[in-house]
C-alpha positions in Angstrom: -87.7 -71.6 -37.9 -87.4 -73.8 -41.0 -90.6 -75.6 -41.9 -91.9 -77.5 -44.9 -95.7 -78.0 -45.2 -96.4 -80.5 -47.9 -99.5 -81.1 -50.1 -101.6 -78.2 -48.9 -104.3 -76.5 -51.0 -103.7 -72.7 -51.5 -106.7 -70.5 -51.0 -105.6 -67.0 -52.1 -107.4 -65.4 -55.1 -104.3 -63.2 -55.8 -101.9 -66.0 -55.8 -100.8 -67.8 -59.0 -101.2 -71.0 -57.0 -104.8 -70.4 -56.0 -106.8 -73.7 -55.8 -103.6 -75.8 -56.3 -102.1 -78.3 -54.0 -98.5 -77.4 -53.3 -95.6 -77.7 -50.9 -94.6 -74.6 -49.0 -91.1 -74.1 -47.5 -90.8 -71.4 -44.8 -87.5 -70.1 -43.5 -86.6 -67.2 -41.3 -90.2 -66.0 -41.2 -90.7 -65.9 -45.0 -92.1 -68.2 -47.7 -88.9 -69.3 -49.4 -90.4 -71.6 -52.0 -93.7 -72.9 -53.3 -93.7 -75.9 -55.5 -94.0 -79.7 -55.9 -92.0 -82.4 -54.1 -89.8 -79.9 -52.3 -86.9 -81.3 -50.3 -87.4 -80.8 -46.6 -83.7 -81.1 -45.9 -83.2 -80.2 -42.2 -86.6 -78.5 -42.0 -89.4 -79.5 -39.7 -91.9 -81.4 -41.9 -95.7 -81.2 -41.6 -97.9 -83.3 -43.8 -100.6 -80.9 -45.0 -102.7 -83.5 -46.8 -106.3 -82.4 -46.6 -105.4 -78.9 -45.3 -105.9 -75.6 -47.0 -103.8 -72.5 -46.4 -104.5 -68.8 -46.8 -103.0 -65.5 -45.7 -103.4 -65.1 -41.9 -106.9 -64.1 -40.9 -107.8 -60.6 -39.5 -110.6 -60.1 -37.0 -111.8 -56.5 -37.0 -113.9 -56.6 -33.8 -112.6 -58.0 -30.6 -113.1 -57.1 -26.9 -109.8 -57.7 -25.2 -110.9 -56.5 -21.7 -107.3 -55.8 -20.7 -106.6 -53.4 -19.0 -109.2 -53.3 -16.3 -111.3 -56.4 -16.8 -108.6 -59.1 -16.8 -110.9 -61.5 -14.9 -112.9 -61.7 -18.1 -110.0 -61.7 -20.6 -106.4 -60.6 -20.7 -104.0 -60.0 -23.5 -102.5 -63.5 -23.2 -105.8 -65.4 -23.2 -107.2 -63.3 -26.1 -104.2 -64.1 -28.2 -104.6 -67.8 -27.4 -108.3 -67.7 -28.3 -107.5 -65.8 -31.5 -104.8 -68.3 -32.6 -107.2 -71.2 -32.1 -109.7 -69.3 -34.1 -107.2 -68.9 -37.0 -106.6 -65.2 -36.5 -103.0 -63.9 -36.7 -104.1 -60.3 -36.3 -107.0 -58.8 -34.3 -108.4 -55.3 -33.8 -109.1 -54.6 -30.1 -111.9 -52.2 -29.2 -111.1 -49.4 -26.8 -113.7 -50.2 -24.1 -111.3 -51.1 -21.4 -110.6 -49.5 -18.0 -109.0 -47.1 -18.6 -110.4 -46.6 -22.0 -107.9 -46.5 -24.9 -108.0 -42.7 -25.2 -104.3 -41.9 -24.4 -101.0 -43.0 -25.9 -100.0 -44.8 -22.7 -102.9 -47.2 -22.8 -102.6 -47.6 -26.6 -98.9 -48.4 -26.3 -99.5 -50.9 -23.5 -101.7 -52.9 -25.8 -99.6 -52.5 -28.9 -96.3 -53.5 -27.3 -97.9 -56.5 -25.7 -98.5 -58.1 -29.1 -95.2 -57.0 -30.9 -93.5 -60.0 -32.4 -96.0 -62.4 -31.1 -97.9 -65.1 -33.0 -101.0 -62.9 -32.9 -100.5 -59.2 -33.7 -102.7 -56.8 -31.7 -104.0 -53.7 -33.4 -105.7 -51.4 -30.8 -108.4 -49.1 -31.9 -108.5 -45.8 -30.1 -111.6 -44.0 -28.7 -113.2 -41.1 -30.6 -114.2 -39.5 -27.3 -112.6 -39.5 -23.9 -113.8 -42.5 -21.8 -115.8 -43.4 -24.9 -118.7 -41.5 -23.4 -119.6 -39.3 -26.4 -118.8 -35.9 -24.9 -115.2 -34.6 -25.6 -112.8 -35.6 -28.4 -109.7 -37.5 -27.7 -106.3 -36.3 -29.2 -106.9 -38.3 -32.4 -103.9 -37.0 -34.3 -101.5 -38.1 -31.4 -103.3 -41.5 -31.2 -103.1 -42.0 -34.9 -99.3 -41.2 -34.9 -98.9 -43.6 -31.9 -100.3 -46.5 -34.0 -104.1 -46.6 -33.5 -105.5 -48.8 -36.3 -108.8 -47.0 -36.3 -111.1 -44.8 -34.2 -114.3 -45.9 -32.6 -116.2 -45.7 -29.3 -116.6 -49.5 -29.7 -119.6 -50.7 -27.7 -120.9 -47.2 -27.5 -122.2 -45.9 -30.9 -121.6 -42.2 -31.4 -125.0 -40.7 -30.7 -124.1 -37.0 -31.3 -124.4 -36.1 -35.0 -122.1 -33.1 -34.7 -119.4 -35.2 -33.1 -119.6 -37.8 -35.8 -119.5 -35.2 -38.6 -116.4 -33.5 -37.1 -114.7 -36.9 -36.6 -115.1 -37.6 -40.3 -113.7 -34.2 -41.2 -110.8 -34.6 -38.7 -109.8 -38.1 -39.7 -110.1 -37.7 -43.5 -106.8 -35.8 -43.9 -105.1 -38.4 -41.8 -106.4 -41.2 -44.0 -107.7 -42.8 -40.8 -110.7 -45.0 -40.4 -113.9 -44.3 -38.3 -115.8 -47.5 -37.2 -119.3 -47.0 -35.8 -122.1 -49.4 -34.9 -125.5 -48.1 -36.0 -127.8 -48.0 -33.0 -130.1 -45.2 -31.8 -130.0 -45.9 -28.1 -133.1 -43.9 -27.4 -135.0 -46.4 -29.4 -133.3 -49.5 -27.8 -133.5 -48.2 -24.2 -134.1 -51.2 -21.9 -134.3 -53.5 -24.9 -133.4 -57.2 -24.5 -133.9 -58.8 -27.9 -135.2 -58.1 -31.4 -138.6 -56.4 -31.4 -141.1 -58.7 -33.0 -143.6 -61.5 -32.4 -141.3 -63.4 -30.1 -140.4 -60.4 -27.9 -144.2 -59.9 -27.5 -144.8 -63.6 -26.7 -142.1 -63.7 -24.0 -142.9 -60.3 -22.6 -139.5 -58.7 -23.2 -138.8 -55.1 -24.3 -137.8 -55.2 -28.0 -135.0 -53.6 -29.9 -136.5 -52.5 -33.2 -134.8 -52.7 -36.5 -135.6 -49.0 -36.9 -132.9 -48.2 -34.3 -130.2 -49.5 -36.7 -131.8 -48.0 -39.8 -132.3 -44.5 -38.4 -128.7 -44.3 -37.2 -127.3 -45.7 -40.4 -129.3 -43.2 -42.5 -127.9 -40.4 -40.3 -124.3 -41.7 -40.5 -124.4 -42.1 -44.3 -125.9 -38.6 -44.8 -123.2 -37.1 -42.6 -120.5 -38.9 -44.6 -121.9 -37.6 -47.9 -122.2 -34.1 -46.4 -118.7 -34.1 -45.1 -117.0 -35.2 -48.3 -116.8 -33.6 -51.7 -117.8 -36.0 -54.5 -114.5 -35.6 -56.3 -112.6 -36.7 -53.2 -114.2 -40.1 -52.9 -111.8 -43.0 -52.8 -113.6 -46.3 -52.1 -110.4 -48.2 -52.0 -109.9 -46.8 -48.5 -113.3 -46.4 -46.7 -113.7 -43.4 -44.5 -116.6 -45.0 -42.5 -116.8 -48.6 -41.6 -120.2 -49.8 -40.4 -119.9 -52.6 -37.9 -122.4 -55.4 -37.1 -125.2 -54.9 -39.7 -128.2 -57.0 -38.7 -131.3 -55.8 -40.7 -132.8 -56.0 -44.2 -132.9 -52.2 -44.5 -129.4 -51.8 -43.1 -128.0 -54.0 -45.9 -130.1 -52.0 -48.5 -128.7 -48.7 -47.2 -125.1 -49.9 -47.5 -125.8 -51.2 -51.0 -127.3 -47.8 -52.0 -124.4 -45.9 -50.5 -121.8 -48.0 -52.4 -123.8 -47.5 -55.6 -123.5 -43.7 -55.1 -119.7 -44.1 -54.6 -119.6 -43.3 -50.9 -116.3 -44.5 -49.2 -118.1 -46.9 -46.8 -117.6 -50.6 -45.8 -119.5 -52.9 -43.5 -119.2 -56.2 -41.6 -121.4 -58.7 -39.8 -120.7 -61.0 -36.9 -120.4 -64.7 -37.9 -122.8 -65.7 -35.1 -125.5 -63.3 -36.3 -126.4 -65.9 -39.0 -126.6 -68.9 -36.6 -129.7 -67.9 -34.7 -133.1 -66.1 -35.0 -135.1 -64.2 -32.4 -137.3 -67.2 -31.9 -134.3 -69.1 -30.4 -134.4 -66.9 -27.4 -137.7 -68.4 -26.1 -135.6 -70.6 -23.8 -134.0 -67.4 -22.2 -130.4 -68.6 -22.7 -128.3 -65.6 -21.7 -125.5 -66.9 -24.0 -127.8 -65.8 -26.9 -128.2 -62.3 -25.6 -126.2 -60.2 -28.1 -126.3 -56.6 -29.5 -127.4 -56.3 -32.2 -129.9 -59.0 -31.3 -130.6 -62.0 -33.3 -133.4 -60.9 -35.7 -135.9 -62.4 -38.1 -135.4 -65.0 -40.9 -135.9 -62.2 -43.4 -133.1 -60.2 -41.9 -130.7 -63.2 -41.9 -131.6 -63.8 -45.6 -130.7 -60.2 -46.4 -127.3 -60.6 -44.6 -126.5 -63.7 -46.6 -127.4 -61.9 -49.8 -125.3 -58.9 -48.8 -122.3 -61.2 -48.2 -122.8 -62.9 -51.6 -123.0 -59.7 -53.6 -120.2 -57.8 -51.8 -122.3 -55.3 -50.0 -120.9 -56.7 -46.8 -117.2 -56.6 -46.9 -116.0 -58.5 -43.9 -116.9 -61.2 -41.3 -115.9 -60.5 -37.7 -116.2 -62.6 -34.5 -117.5 -59.7 -32.3 -115.7 -61.6 -29.5 -117.3 -60.2 -26.3 -116.2 -62.3 -23.3 -118.0 -62.2 -19.9 -117.6 -64.0 -16.6 -120.2 -66.1 -14.9 -121.3 -63.2 -12.7 -122.2 -61.2 -15.9 -124.1 -64.0 -17.7 -125.5 -66.4 -15.1 -128.4 -64.0 -14.2 -132.0 -63.4 -15.2 -132.1 -62.6 -18.9 -132.9 -58.9 -18.5 -129.9 -58.4 -16.1 -127.3 -60.4 -18.1 -124.7 -58.6 -20.2 -124.8 -58.7 -24.0 -122.2 -60.7 -25.8 -120.7 -64.0 -26.9 -117.1 -65.3 -26.6 -116.7 -65.9 -30.3 -113.1 -65.9 -31.6 -112.7 -69.7 -31.7 -116.0 -70.4 -33.6 -116.2 -67.5 -36.1 -114.8 -69.5 -39.0 -116.9 -72.6 -38.4 -120.1 -70.5 -38.1 -119.2 -68.7 -41.4 -118.7 -72.0 -43.1 -122.0 -73.4 -41.7 -124.3 -70.4 -42.0 -123.0 -67.8 -44.5 -123.9 -69.5 -47.7 -120.5 -68.6 -49.1 -117.9 -70.9 -50.7 -114.7 -71.1 -48.6 -112.7 -68.9 -51.1 -115.1 -66.1 -50.4 -115.2 -66.6 -46.7 -111.4 -66.4 -46.6 -111.5 -63.2 -48.6 -113.8 -61.6 -46.0 -111.3 -62.7 -43.3 -108.1 -61.6 -45.1 -108.0 -59.3 -48.1 -111.1 -57.2 -47.3 -110.2 -56.4 -43.6 -106.7 -55.5 -44.7 -108.0 -53.1 -47.4 -110.4 -51.5 -44.9 -107.8 -51.2 -42.2 -105.0 -49.9 -44.5 -102.8 -52.9 -43.5 -100.2 -54.2 -45.9 -101.2 -57.0 -48.3 -100.3 -60.5 -47.1 -100.5 -63.5 -49.4 -99.3 -67.0 -50.3 -96.4 -66.1 -52.5 -92.7 -66.7 -52.7 -90.8 -64.1 -50.7 -93.8 -63.0 -48.8 -93.9 -62.9 -45.0 -95.1 -66.2 -43.6 -98.4 -64.9 -42.1 -100.6 -67.9 -42.7 -103.6 -69.8 -41.5 -104.1 -73.6 -42.1 -107.6 -75.1 -41.9 -109.9 -77.8 -43.0 -113.1 -76.2 -44.3 -115.2 -79.5 -44.2 -113.8 -81.1 -41.0 -116.3 -81.7 -38.3 -115.1 -81.2 -34.7 -116.6 -80.8 -31.2 -116.0 -77.5 -29.5 -115.0 -79.0 -26.2 -112.7 -76.4 -24.7 -112.4 -72.7 -25.0 -109.0 -70.9 -24.6 -110.8 -67.7 -23.6 -111.0 -66.9 -19.9 -114.8 -66.5 -20.4 -117.1 -69.3 -21.5 -120.2 -67.3 -22.5 -120.8 -69.2 -25.7 -123.8 -71.3 -26.8 -121.5 -73.6 -28.8 -119.5 -75.4 -26.2 -120.1 -79.2 -26.6 -121.5 -78.6 -30.1 -120.4 -80.3 -33.3 -119.2 -77.6 -35.8 -117.8 -77.8 -39.3 -114.7 -75.9 -40.4 -111.6 -76.5 -38.3 -108.5 -74.4 -37.8 -105.4 -76.5 -37.8 -102.5 -74.1 -37.4 -101.2 -70.5 -37.6 -97.8 -69.0 -38.5 -96.8 -65.4 -37.9 -93.7 -63.4 -36.9 -91.6 -66.5 -37.1 -93.8 -68.4 -34.6 -96.1 -71.3 -35.2 -98.8 -73.2 -33.4 -100.6 -76.4 -34.5 -103.9 -77.8 -33.3 -105.4 -81.3 -33.4 
C-alpha cells in the first residue's frame, strides 16, 4: 500500500506536528513522510481537507460474543463495527461460551485478528467460567497473550480472590480490570435508584453498590502493595465504568495517595439520565445504569481533571429476543462501537484533543501497549475523522441493533482507519 493523504490536521499531543495541517505519505505500512506539498507519485491520493488524523483509537471494553453467541456478534462483525467507530484495536471481554479461561479459546480470538485492520486483544478471565470461584491459570494465559485479566460482566465479589489476584498479577506486570458493583445491593435492580425508579415502580440500583465495592477494591489494592513499589505509570487495577459522584471522588483520592489505579467511563453514560427511562425503552437499559444529573456532572469533571483516564464504548450487543421484551426481562447493554466517538464529542465537555488522548495514549499506557503516534517512521496505525461533522446514524455494522441512536443525527464522524497495511474509508 502506498498512500498520500493531503491537507489533514494532526491531532497528537506528542507529535511535533500537533495541530498543524500536513500531507502524510504512507508506504509499506509505515509513515514515510510528513510535510507540505508532498508528491504523490504513483501513490493512491486522498484529499484530507477538513479531516483530522490521530493515532489509531483503542477501545478497552468490548463484548465480542464469539465464541458461543455468534447470533449476537461474531469476530468479523465486531471488527467491522469497530472500524466504522474509528477503533483499530479493541479489548474483548472474556464472557463468551466457552469463557476465555484457557489458552485454546484465547488463541482462537487472538489469531482471528492477527494482521487485520482491527487488532483484537482478548482479556482472560480471573476465575474459571468467570463465576468467581476458582482461579484460572493466569500465568499461562498471560504468556499466551492475554492483554489483561477480568471477569468482565461479572465483578469479582470475593474479597480474598481479588486480593490474591492483585498479588499474583503484580510480579507479571499484568493488569486487573474490575467493574465496581456489589451485586447483593443491586439484586433484581433495573435502573438507578432514585425518584424516577420510585415513580415508575422499578427496583433501583443504588449508587452505594458502586461506592462500597470501589472502597473495598482500593483498600485491598493499598493493602496488597508496599508504598515503595507503587508505579502509577502502569496501573495495577483498572476500574471500569464509573458512574457516580462518590466513585469519581474515590478514584481522585486514590490517585492523590499514589495508588496505581486508573479508570474509564462509557461514552453513552453521559448521553442520558435516569429520568429518560420513563418511556421504558429497553435500549436504555444498561449497567451501570444511567444516573442523576449530579452524577453526570461529576463524570465530566473527572474527565476534565484527569481523574478518569479513558473513554470506552462498552459495546454490548444483543439480539431482538434479548431486548424486545418487558423492561424487567430485557438484558442490559447497548451496541456502542460506532457511536462512542460522537457521544464523547457531544456530551463529554472535552475538546477534541483531550477526547483523542482518552482514546489513544491513555488506553495504551494502561494496557502496556507500545506507543503509536503520527510521526515519520512510525507504523501507520491511524484514525481519520471530522470532529464537527454532523451525520445520521442510519446503519449499524454490528449484528445487533440494540442502540437508541439509530436514525439520530450525531456530531463527530469517523472517515477512515489504517492499520497493519490495510485501510478502509467511509462516507
